[in-house]
N, C-alpha and C positions, 0 to 999 in steps of 0.2 A: 504493500498500500505507499501511493508516493502519496504527497502535496498538490492541490488544485491548483485554481487559481485565487492570486488573494492567500489569503489566511488557510482556507478551508482544504480540510484531508480530501482522499478522492477513498473513497469504499465503495466494495463492486458490488451494483447492483443497485444503489444508491445514488442520489444527484440534492447535493448538502447544497439546503437554501441560505440558512442565518444557523448562531449561535444560539440555544435556548439559555444556556448559561456556566460554568465554573469550579472547579472545589479542588480539595485536594488529591484525587486521584487523577482526575480528567478533566474533559468535557463535552457535554451534552450538546447537540447538535442539530434541529430539525432538518431531517431528511423527503424523499419523495423517491417510492422505486416506480418499475420500470410504469407496472402497473397504477400510478397516482397514488396510492396509496400513500398517506406521509405516516411517518414514522423517528420516530427519538431517537439519536446514534449520543449511545454515550462512546470515547475515546480516549483509553488511558491515556496515561503525561508517560516518552518516555522513557523518562529517570526511574518510574518505578517500572514498570514493565522487564527491565533487564534484572529488578531483584530477582535477589534467588528463592525459587518456590513461587514468584507472581502468579505464573501462567495456569500453577494448576489449584493454589485459589480461585483464580479469576473463572479456573470452571466449573468448579464448587459456588462461584455466586453465579453463574450462567444455568445450571441445575435446580437451583434452590431457585431463579424466576420461573424457573416454568414449570419444578412442583407447583411453583403458588401462584399462577397463572390462572381464579378466579376472576368471576365478576366484579368484587371490587380487589384489583390490579392491575396494574400492562402488562398485557404479557408479552415474549418472548417471540420475537419476529426473527429476527436473524443472528449470529452471532460467529467469529472468530479468530478464539482465544490466543491463534495459533499467526493472526496478523501483525507486523510493523507497524503502529505499533495495534496491540490488540482493541476486538471495539467490539459491542453488544446491543441489538436494539431489538426498541418497544415498540409496542402502540403508540402511537403520539395520543398524548390525550388533550383537549382543545379544553383551557376551562380554568379559571385561576387555582389557585394553591390557597386554601384556607388563612393561614393568615393575612394574605394579600384579601380575601377578600372581608373580612373583621376589619382589618385597618382600614380598608379604604372606606367600607358601608354601614357597619357597628359588627354586632351580637349578630349572631345568628337566633332563634325564638320559633315555637313552633310547629309547623310539619319541617321543616328546613333544620332545625336542629335535632327532629324526631331520626326525621333520614339519615340524616348524617350519625347519628350515634349506630342504626341499625345498620348501615354498612359501615362502618369500622369495625362493629361487632361482626360480621362476617369475615370481614378482610383475617380480624383478628383469627377468628376459627379456623380460612382456608388454610391461614400461616399454620397453626400449630398443630395444626392435624399431619402438618404434612416436614410435625417435627422441626420448625424452623420460629427460631427468633427474631424477628425483629431490630431493636437494644434501643433503635433509635425515631423512633414514633414522634412527633411534633405534626405541631402545625403546618413545617410547610414542608413535610411531603408527603400532606394531604393534597389531591385538586379534584376542585370539586366540576362533576362533567355533573352534561344535562340528566341524565341520570342516576346520578349518585356519587357517591364520591370513592378515592380510587388511592388509595395505600400503593406509595415510589418510594423510589431507592434505597435500593437494595446490598447500597457496597459495606452496612457491616452486618447484615444478616448472616448468620452463618450457623447451620441445624446444631440444635439442642446439645446435643455430643461432644460437643468443642466447647460449648462454654466454659469447663476448666481451664482452656488449654490457652481463651482470650483471656482472662486475669490473675494465670497464675502468676505473671511479674507486679502484679499491684497495679491494669491499665485496666480502667473500665471508661468503654464506650458509648457516650452519648450527646444529649445536649444539655444540660444545666436545669432549665424551669423544669425538661421533662421528663429524667431520672428518675428513678425509683429510684429509695435510699439505699438498698442494694446494690446497683450501679455508684452511690456518691461513694461508700464506705471501699467498691472493687473487692467484693467480696467475693469468693472462686467462682462461687455459682451461682450466675444469673437466669433463671427459665421462665420461663413464659408469663408467668405475677409479675416481674419488670412489666413488658407491651402493657398487661392490665391497670396498672400503676399508670403508664404514661395514659394511655387512654385516657382515663380516668381524669386526668390536665388537660392533656388535647380537648376533652366534652366543654370542662370549664374556660377555659379561654375560648371555644365557637358561644360560649353563653354571654359569656360576663365582657368579654374581649382583653382580658390579663390572665396570666398564669394562676393561680389560688397557691404557690410559693415564690410568689414575685416579692423582690426586694432589691436595695440601690445598687449591690454589686455581686458577683456567684459565689462567693464565700459565705454571704448573707445567704443567700437563696439555700445554699448546701446545707449551714445548719438547716431551717428554715424544715426542707426536705429531713429531713433524719428527727428532728426532735419537735416539732410543730405541730398544731394544727391544720390543714386546711384552709386558707378563704374562698367559703363557697359563700358569699355573701354577693346576690342578682344571680344567684344557680335558680332554676323554676321547681319549685313544688316537686315535678310526678322526675324531675332527674333527681333531687338531693341523694336522696335515697343508698340509689345508683351506686354515686361520683361517690359517696361517704365510706361502701364497702370496697369500691378500685382504689379507695388513696390512701386503706389500713395501712400502714407502718411492716406489720408481719405478714410478708406474704403466705402466710399460710391464710390468715383472714378474707382472703382477695377473693369474688369469683373467678370460675374460669371464662376460659371465652366461649363459651357453650351455654353458658350460662346467662350471656349477658340481654340475649335476646329474651331470655326469655322474662328477666329482672324489667326488660323495659316497655314488652307490652308489646301488644299489636295497635291497638286507640293512640288516635295521635292527636294529642291534649293540644289546643286551642293557648293563643300567651296570653297571658294577663297586656292589658292596658295598661299603658307608663301610668302613674304619678304624674299628678297637678306637682306645677314647680311648688307650690309652699305647701307640701306638702313632704318632699321629700326628705328627706332624711341622713345630715351629713355625721359619716362614720367617728368614733371620735379616732381613731389610727390612723389617724390624716389622709389627705386626697388620694383616690389608686388613678392618679390623670398615667397614658402611655407618654412615653420615654421623651426628652426631645429629640430631632432626629442629630445624627453625627454632623460634628461641626468640621465641615470644609473649604478648603482654601485661604484659608487663616492664616498669620504672619508664613513663617517658610516650608512649614511643615504640612506639606500637601495632602489629603485625603491616604485612607488607604482601600485597595478596590472593595470591593463589595462582599466579597465573602469574608470580609475580616473587620470591616466596618464594626459590627455590628458584635460581642463577641457572645450570644447566646444561637447567631446564626450559623455558628460553624460549631459539627462535636469537641467533646474535649472533655479531656481525664477531669474532671473535680478531686478527687483523694488524694492522688502523688501533690494538684499545687497547694491544697488546704494542708493536710501535711508536712509537706516538705519542709526544713526549717531553716527556709526562708520568709516565710509567710505566716499566715493565722491558723494556731491549734480549734479550728470549731469543731472536732466533729471527739475529743479527748475530752477530759478534765480540770486541763488546765488551766482554765480561765478564772480558776476561784479562787486563788490566792492561798493554800490552803486557812484557811481559817483567818486571811487577815482579815482584822476589823476593819480596816480605811478599805470601803468601795467605793470611793467617791473618782472614776475612772472609766475607761473605757467598756468595760463591761456592767459597768453601770449605767450607765450614760444611751435614753432613748433615741434609736433608733427605728425608722418607719413605723413611728406610736407609739414605740413604751415597744417593742423586741428586746431582747435583753439577749444580746453575744458574747461569745467570747473574745479573746483577744489576745493572744500568745503571738507576737513582735519579735521574730526571732532572724535576725539577718546574717544567715551564718552560710547562705545558701549559693552565694552567687558566686562569682568567680575576681578575684581582687589578690593582692596581698594585705587587704587593706576589708577585706571580706565584701566586697560591695553587694549590693541584691534591689530586687527588686521587687516586691507584693502589694494587695490591693489597700487603698483610702478613702474613707469620705469622710465628708465635715460631721456626720455624726458617730466619730471615733470620737472627736474628741474630748476628751476625759472630764468628767463632772466639778463643779469645784476647783479648776485648773487657774491659774496664779500665775505670772511669770516668775522663775528661780530661777539664782547662779550658785555659786560657789564649791564646797566638798571637795575630792578629793580628785586627782589625776586618774580614769580608769580609760583601760584598755578596749570597752564593747559592753554591752547588756542587751538582756534580752526584754522584752515589756509581756508580763499577765495578769491581770486582776489588779491593776490600780496602779502596779506597783513595776521597780525596774531591780530588773537583777542582775549586777555586775560586777568586772573582773580590772580588782587592780595590780599590780607587779603579780601580791605576797597574800592575795583574801578575792574572798568575793560577801558582796553585802546586798544590803534590799532598802531601796529606796522607794518614797512617797511621791508616786510619779505628779501629786494636783502640789506640793509645797520642794522635795526632790529634798525632806528630811529621811534622817539615816534609822533604818529601824532597826537591822541587825549584821553582826557583818563576822563575818569566820575566818578567820587566817587559816592559812593550805603556803606547802612549798610550791614556788615559782620556778618556771614561768607558766603564770595561771592562763588560759585562754577565755575570749565570751560565752559563755554558759548559756546554756536554753531547758527550757520548763517545758517539761511532759509530763503527764501523771500526777501533778499536784506536785513532781518533785525539780529542783534545781542540777541540773543536767552539770557537771563541768570538769571538765580537763587539768590536769596538774602537771607537777616536775614526776610526781611519782604514778600516776597514771587517771583514772575516771573516779571520779564521787557522785554519789546524789547527794542529796539535801532535805529538809524537810523546808516547802515554801516559807510555812509558819514563823520559824525559827530560824532556820538555819542547821538546826542540825544533821548528825551524818545519821544518813539511813543506810547506804551501804556502796564499798570499796570495789574497785577494782586494780588492781595492780600491774602495770606496765616494765616490760621490758627496757625500757628507753620511753620521756615523754614522746605524747603524740605529738606525729609531722600535723597530718589532717584529722579534723573532729565535726563529727555533723549530728543531729539529732531529730530522726525523722519514723514518724509513726509508730513514736515507742520505741526506736529502735533507736541506739547512744552507738555510734561507729568512731572508733578507730585505726589508724594504721602510724605506723613507724618508721621509719628510716631503713631502718633491716629486712624488710619488705609485709613483714606480720600487718596482716588484716583479721580487726576484732569488732563484733556483732553483739552488744550486752543489751539486756532486758534493760532499760530505762527507771522503769519502776523497780524491780527489784535488783537489779546487777549481777542477774544469773548472766552467765556467756553461754550465746544465742551460738555462737562458731568465732572460729580462730580458722588462718589458715597462711601459711610460707605461703607467695604469690608467686611460683615461683614451675609451673607448669601451664602449656599448652601457647595455644597462638602469642596471646599480651605475655608474656616471661617478664617481669618491671625484675630492670636491674636495680632500681632503691625503690622507699612505701613511695606506695600511690596514691595520691589527697585525695580523698572519697567524696562524694556531689551521691543523695540521696530522692527518690522523688516516690512519695507511699512505701512499702515497702522493698522497692529494690532503691539498691546500695549500684554506682554509678564507677570507677575504682577507676582512676586516671594517672596515666605514667608513661617514666619512659623504658623503654625494653631493650634500649643502648648502652645507659649510663651517664646519655649529654642530659645539658639542661632541656633540652626540646618533650614537652608529652605527645608520643606519638599511639598513646595505641588506650582505650577499652574496656574493660571491662563490667561486665554487667550481671549483679547475683540477686538472686532473690534472698527474701528473710532467712534462710537456713544454709546458705550460701552457695546454694548450686549455681556454676557460672548457667544461665541461659541464652549469650550469647558473647564474640568477641567485635570486637572492630579496630581495622589498626588504620590512623589519621592521615592522611593526605599527609606527603612531601612539606616539612614546615613544621607541621601540627601544632601545638599549642605551646605559648610561653611555659616558664611555668606558673602555675599556682594563678590563674588564668581564667579558666573553664567555670565557668558557668551551664548547667543542663536542668532547661526548663518544658514547661508544653503551649506546642502550635496546635490548634486544629487537631487537640488532641493527642499528638506523636509526640514523643521526647526526642529535643531535640539540644546538639550541644553547639553550644555559643565562645569562639573565644581568639585570643593574641594572638597571631604567626603570624613567623618571620618570615620568607621562602627569598632566601638570596638578602637578606638584610631588611626587604620592605616588607613594612609593616602592612599587616589586611587582617581583616575578620574575618575569621574560618564561619562558617553554616553547617554543622554537620548534622541530617535527618537518621537515624540512628533504623527507622529501619525503611527506609529506601537504602542504609548504606549508601547516599551520595554528598554531594558536597558543595558549596558556593565559597570565593575567595571574594572578597570586595579592598580593593584598595582604601586605605591610608595614607590624607596626603603626610600627614606630618608622624609621628612620635607618640606613641599614645603617654599620656605622665595620668592617668587612674584605669581602676579596671571599670570591669564590663559593669549594669547594673539592666537587667534584663525584667522586659515588662512587656506585654501584648503582641508579643512576636518582633519588635522592637532590640532592641540594642544602643545601650549607652553612656560614651567611654569620652573623656575629656583627653583629644590630639592636638598638637599646640596650644594653641594658644582661643580653644574653641570647643563647646560641648556638642556633638555627634550625633548624630540620632541614624543611623545605619539598617535596614532592611535585607538581613543574610540571606532570607530565602529569594529577595529582585536583586542582589547584587549590587547593590546603593545606598550613597548616603541619601536619605532625603530629607535631611535636617540638616543645619548648622546656625550655631548661635556664638556670638563671643564674648569673648571674658576676658574681661580688665587683671593687668598683670597679679592682682592683689588674688584674684580667683583659682592660677592656679599653681601647683608646687606640685613636687615628682610623689608618685607613691598616693595619688586620692584616693579615699574611699568613695561611692558616690552611691547614690539607694535613691530607683526611680518607684515613684508611690502615689499615686491618687490622680496619673499625671502632669506631675512634678517634678522634677531630679533631683536633688540634697546636695549639700556635700559644704566640708570646710577643708581652711585650710589655719594655716596658726595667723592671720592678718584679719579672720572672717569667717562668715557663715550664708549660704548664697541657696537659694532658691532658687529656678529657671524653669516656665515654663514652654513648652516648649512647641507647642502649637500655636502661641504668640513669637516664639523667635527673641525670647528679651530675659535676661533675667527681670524677677520679676518682685524679689526682697532682698537683701541683702544688709547683712549686720556688722558693715568693713569695717575697721579699725583702725589695720595699716600698724598698730603698737604691740603687736604678737611679733617675739623673737624666729626668728625660721629655728628649725629642731629637724634632729634627721628622721627621728623616727615622726612617721603620719600622725595626723586625727583618727581617734576611731570613727566608727563606722557609726553614724548618724541615727536614730531611731524618728520613723512619722505617724503622728497619730491625730485623726483632725484634722490636720494640719498645723497639729504645733511640734514641735523638732525639739529632740532634746541627742547635744550634740558636744566634745570637748569647746570648752568655752576661748578662743585661740587666746589669751592670760594665764586660762590653768581652770581646774575645774570643772563642772558642768555645767547647760546652760538649759534652759528652758523658757520657749519666745515662740510666738502663733504669729508664722508665716503667714498668716491669711486675713488677720482681721484690720 
């Protein structure tokens, strides 16, 4: 198969007429057969097609789609998994998606809503009878044809028997507002019950115009999915009992797809007339208006392609993001502060009208000598009762949970009140002490003797684990503390009990590390990044599960990663690595996709002076006199913000949070809005002495910045006031 006129591919037997859409796996075109029948042709991206075992997986997808081609799905017309690149044609279904229909014309009601509910129930029955679990049922994957709804996009459909294989590395597939709790937790088994939960969320959206677990960001959505009841206000009375059953947290309590039709009944209810304006009730938890459209065309940073404009538009893995030690630990008990009395912080600040969220900020999963990181932030996370403060001792870094900062000094760990900076407790340790993490009510810290678990409430030592040498790399994710030593040993410790899960001397396989690797983690999956040659360049990655079993080994391209600059994150649900790379002494951003085993190199026009902060598919780095915004997947620098001389220093640690980038030097603190293309806040003093040791990585909560002060000690300021 070759290229046709312009950008259209040539598909034997079909004339391509237009592009319908694109995604991470490929593009979908509108085509027409020789008989005039219109088809939707899915063409796989070349780099994906060359992935090992991909064609076999694509054959299974085609087989699955053919097995479920009933009245409420799009039947497969033709396919060629062996073509270059592979393709599949399904019957073209004219009609808008449910998402587009609701956003354009408002919620469905009466017969239209009942037809949708029954049609989707039949589609799921067809899927589940064939042994198929969709795993990404959402409004965008439902087309509204004249004769009823159609379920499309089987790109993440797998036979039910393969469920465990999908999640054994801690990676779940789905779209946040419509995922099930078991998907959020990345449980090993995700069965048909997960589709039933998504079905309930999709119908709630159709009936009200909003998802039942809607929240300000993906982290809050995930928390609500796991811990809170659905918001079904506005759902018709005849449908509400059905959705209550579908949205049970326990999969065993949900109805089967066969039960749904009986629950819905055959009687078509009429829509109730809308109440008059004076009788409308204002809900106590605030308005539920649709989110504003994404900003585009502002400043120097252009809007991203439509497939990445909204976080909910693509399938992403939530558990790995939340449990990674560079984000919020929403799904554990981390935000409870171990019984601390002062709750005047993020944990008690109302978000979306009073819901309480967990709040562990632990920026230790980013890639830089200073621990640069990226995580979500919103104005609602500003500590309640907070006032500006400064002072105290010099700190090397902090974690933030339950209204407290848990910080490392050279020879101690201490707890500070986030609202006032007051020291609550301090525990002496053997240096060097690395910035701690908070997990399961424990402050996990690495010092000169090994790892320790301290009580959040008073700093009492609950467990200790000795290491032969101080940890070279240390991180905590999903209740697992990972540590590696210079000699090449890697340890995984239960962060709550201190029990060893596994330990290994990494001297076998293709990624035989000459020295101890750096450790990054997403959920229960560890990424060991190191050098196989003994040189400074880190050129290999070994992926391990909770039990230490190697699931994959990756050799990075020539140039590899500069030492300790690798950041592992998720892009459209797939793990990716971004790092600084030097090939022939030319600086670049290396972007590596683990699933596709493909990479891009984006040249940088100046030497980097900071580590990387990665958020939302973009990498931020200070190079020369500019903060650069790099789209590694698209291989381009998409933004450039000029910085003053005082705002730039070597070995800077930067944090991307809530659409801004924060960092500090010994002469000031700074907040940059990349969309505006400028520094929007600074505390430049010019009086701080330049030192060899770079400032510690800052923390951000609702725009409140916690950072090392230029004159010493720490400071807390509101950058958005």
